[in-house]
N, C-alpha and C positions, 0 to 999 in steps of 0.2 A: 505493501500499499506506499502510497504517497503522502508527505504530509500536508499538512494544509499551507497556502501561500500566506506569506507574511507582508505584512503593509510596512515599508520603510518611507518612514517621513524625515527626510535629511535636512529639512529645512528649518525644524524645529531644534535638531539636536545642533545644528550652527550655530542657530541662535543663542541655546543655552549655554553653548560652550564658548560663544566669542564674547559674551558680557564680560565674566571673570577674567578672560584673557586679556582682553582690551583695559581692563581695571588694572591690570598687574603689569602690564608692557608701559602704560601711562604713568603709574607710580615710579615703576623704574625708569623711565625718562625724567622724570621730575628729579630725581635723586641723581641720576649720573650726571645732569645738567652741570650742576657747580664742579664736580669735579674734572668735567671735561672743559669748562671753563678755565679751572685754576692750570690744567696740563699743558692747554693750548699758550696761555699767556707764560706760562713757566718756560716752555718750549722757546718762545719767543726771547725772553729775557736772559735766560741760561748762558749761551752764548757772550754775553758780555764779560762774564767773569774769566774766560779762558784768556783773555791778552794779558792780564796781571801775573796769572799762576805761569804763564809762557817766558814773561819779561824776567822774571826773577830764576830761572834757569831749572834745570832739572833736579831736583833733591828726591829723594825716595818718597818724602811724606808729599810733596808737590805732585809727584810722577802719580802717587796712588789718588792723592785728590782729583787731578785732572782725569783721571780715569773713571772715577766715580761719577764726577760731574758729567762726564760724556756719556756714561749709561744712564744715568738719569735724565738727560738732555734725549736720548734715543725714546724711553719710555714716555715721558711726556709728546713728543711726537706722536706714537704710536695712539696713544690714550687720546690726545687733543684735536686729531686730524681732522677730526667731523664738524668741530664746533663751529655755530652760526652759519651751515648750510643751509638752513630753511630758508 
């Protein structure tokens, strides 16, 4: 024997799932916006710290500091790359 046909109402399930998802996405965007703003402007301003470090020469502490600032700048570029694209 065959099973009875089932009625699938995709539109109702899409609506029920999209309301919480949109709320979560909206909240996540609102929470991420200040982080993205700060990352963008950090990526813009941080290179101004490089010349004084390079001017004073390569001391081991300066080299480590320079490498850390360079890594921080790369992270800031990646996180802040989409700032104000709207």
